[in-house]
N, C-alpha and C positions, 0 to 999 in steps of 0.2 A: 535432535534438532527439529524445530518446527518452522515451516515455511509459510508465511502469510503473503498472499497477493492482495495489494490495495488497488482496486480497479473499479472503473465505471466507464462505460462507453460515451458518457457525456462529460464534456470538459467543464471546469469551473466549479466543481462540487467540493473542493477541499482535499483532493487526493494527496498532494504533496505535503500539505500541513498535517494531515492525518498520519501519513507515513512517518514524518519527522517526530510528531508528538508521541505516537505510540512507541516508536523505537527508543526515544529518549526515556520514556517511562520504564520500559523494560530494562534499559541499561542502568537507570538510577536504582532499580531493584536488585542489581547485581548480576543480571544475565549478560552473557556474551552475545552481542547483537551485531549483525551485518545488514547494512542498508544497500539495496541495489537500485540504482537509478536507471530505469529502462525507457525513459521518455526522451526522445530526441531534443525536446525543448530544454532539458537539463535544469529545470528549476530547482530541484533538490540539490544538484551539484553546485549551482551558483549560491545556494543558501550557505554552504560550507566554505565559500570564498574561493572556489576552484575556477580559474579563468577558462574561457572557451578557446583562447588562442595563446599558445599552441594547444591543439586538442590533447586532452589528458588521456593516459591509458585508462581503459574502463570497460564497460559491459559490451561494447561493440566487439572487442577483441575476443570474446567468447565464441563469436559466430564466424570468425575469419579463417579458422583452420590453422591458426598460428601456434596452437598448443598452449595459449595463455590460460591460466587458472585463477580462480577467485582469490586464492591465498596471496599470489603475487600482485594481483590487481587492487586488493583492498588497501586502503590507507587509513591511518589513525585520524581521529577527529579530536576536537577539544573536549568532547564528552567521554569520560572514562568508560571503557568496555563497549564503545560504539565505533564501528568501522564503516567505511563507505566505499563502494565501487561506483566511480563516476560514470556519467553518460557523455556521449559524444553525438554531435549532429549527424554523423555517418550512420547512426542507427536507422535513420529514415530511409536508407538505401536497401535495407534488408528485405523489404517486401518483394522487390524485383528479383533478388537473388534466391529467395525462398522457393520460387517456382522451378528453378533449374539446379539448385544445389541440394541434394538429398541429405537428410539428417539434421537440418537446421531446426526442425520442430521440436527436437528433444535435446538441443544443445544446453539449454539452461538446466534441465533436470540432471544431466550428466555432471555439469559443473558443481551443482549443489551436493550431489552424492559424494563427490570427492572431498568435501570439507565438512561432512556431517558430524564429525567428532570435535570440530573446532569452535562451533557456535551453538548457542542455545536457541536462538531465533534468527531467521532471515526474513526481512520485510522487503517486498518488491514493489516499488512505485511504478505502476504501469502507465503507458500512454493512453489517452482517451479515445483510442480507435481500436476496432476489432481487426487484428492482423497477427502477424507472426510473433511479435513480442508479447502481446497479451496472451495468446494461446500457449506460448512457451511457459509463461508464468502460471497460468491456470493448470497446465498439465503437471507442473512441478510442485504446486502448492498443496499444503495440508488444509488450507482454509482460504476462503475468499472473504475479504472485508470490503463492503461496497459503501463508501460514503455517498450521501445524496443530499442535495439541497431540499429544503421543505417548500417546494413549489410544484404546481401541476406538471410543468414541462419536465422537470427533473424526475418525476415519478415515471414518466414514459421511458426515459433513458434507463432508469433502474430496471424496469421490466425487461428491456432488451438485454441488459447485462446479466440478469438472472437466467434468462433463456440461454444465453451463450454458455453460462456456467453449467447448466443442465446438459447441454450438448457435449461439452468437454468431459463432464462426469461420465456420461455413457461411453464415450470413446476410450477413456483411460481405464474404465471398469473398476473403479474404486471411488468411495464417497468423496465429495468435495463439499464440506460444510460451508454454509453461507450465512454471514451476519450483515445486517444493514445498520449503518451508523448515520442518523440524521445530523446534518450540519447546517451552518449558516442560518440558524433558526432565529426568527424575530417574533417574539410572542406578542408584539404590539399589532401585528397584522393578522387579519382574519384568514387570509390565504395561507399564511404560515401555519397557523394553528390547525386549520382544516386539513392541510396536507399532512401534518404530523399524525393527526387522528386517522387519516386514510392509510398511511403507511402501517400504522399499528394494527388497523383492522384487516388489511390485506395480507400482511406477512407475519402477524402474530409474534411469537417468541423469537423469531429471527431478528426482530428490530429491538435495538436498545430502547428501553421505555422512556428515556429522556432525550435530550438533543444538545448538540454543541451550539452554543449561542453565537450570534454575530458579535465579534469582539475585534476591534481595530488592532489590538496588540498581536493577534494571530497573523496579521499581514506582514509583520516584520520577521521574515524567515531567518535572517541572519541572527537575530536575537534568540530565536528558538534553537539555533544550532550552536550557540555560544557556550562557554564553559559553565557559566553560572545559570542555573535554571531560572527562567522568567516566571512571573506570577501573573495572575489575572483570572477572570471567570472562565475564559475559554480554555486556558491551560488546565485549570482545575477540573473542568468538564471532561477533558481528555483523560485525565487521571482516573476519574470515575468510570469512564467508558472502558478503559484498559482493565480495570478490576472485573468488570462484567465479562469482557472477552476471556480473561484468564479463568474466571469461574465457569464459563460455558465449556471450556476445555475439560475441566474437572467434572462437570455435571453436578446434579443434585440441587438442593435448595439454595446453595451459595450463589447460583446464577441470578436468582431473583433478588437476593439480598445485597449483592455487590454494589449496586448503584445507590 
């Protein structure tokens, strides 16, 4: 099983869309995929039509000491081979409890270890803040995928995210590979083009050499979570980005050819 954390300390960069599109692509390729919604805003959960009231069973239950496990929390979706563990607003309370309740920092890692034979990939949609949930995800992940808008402010947020990943990597004492996925790219703007060039110049092979374009069809999260796969240039770009990510796991020249 491979665990991917989809994270950025800046909001509005396409984290949830990236999590959903990559998970869908993996499931469409025949992999057994589990999506974890770790964001108290629960945008990923809402995309699958799960209401906020009453609060669903979900990722918060992993941190309560109730003995809940991912297998019983996972629910089937309309997409074959793709399951979801929902988010609840109560996730926002974990930061206060983390200071007084030992062991919360490794709760997610323990939960993933227990289901390692049941899934091929687990994708974790992280909240856009540095805290207990993001650190849990980075500590448990085999890889960080950092979506980032192609604009100057987003580049500052990305730098903060990668510094956090380096700190977690040192703490856990094993590598945390990091890939950057440019998103919301508008080639008609000078700022967008310059920001993409700056990303590639600063981070080199860690950056996908293309970008996810601005596409209004990507805003319809419910369509992305539906049984029938949507089409469009944004969805197609995510398919190509997934090929690059999978090739980078395998190594070799395939990484450069995948896109």
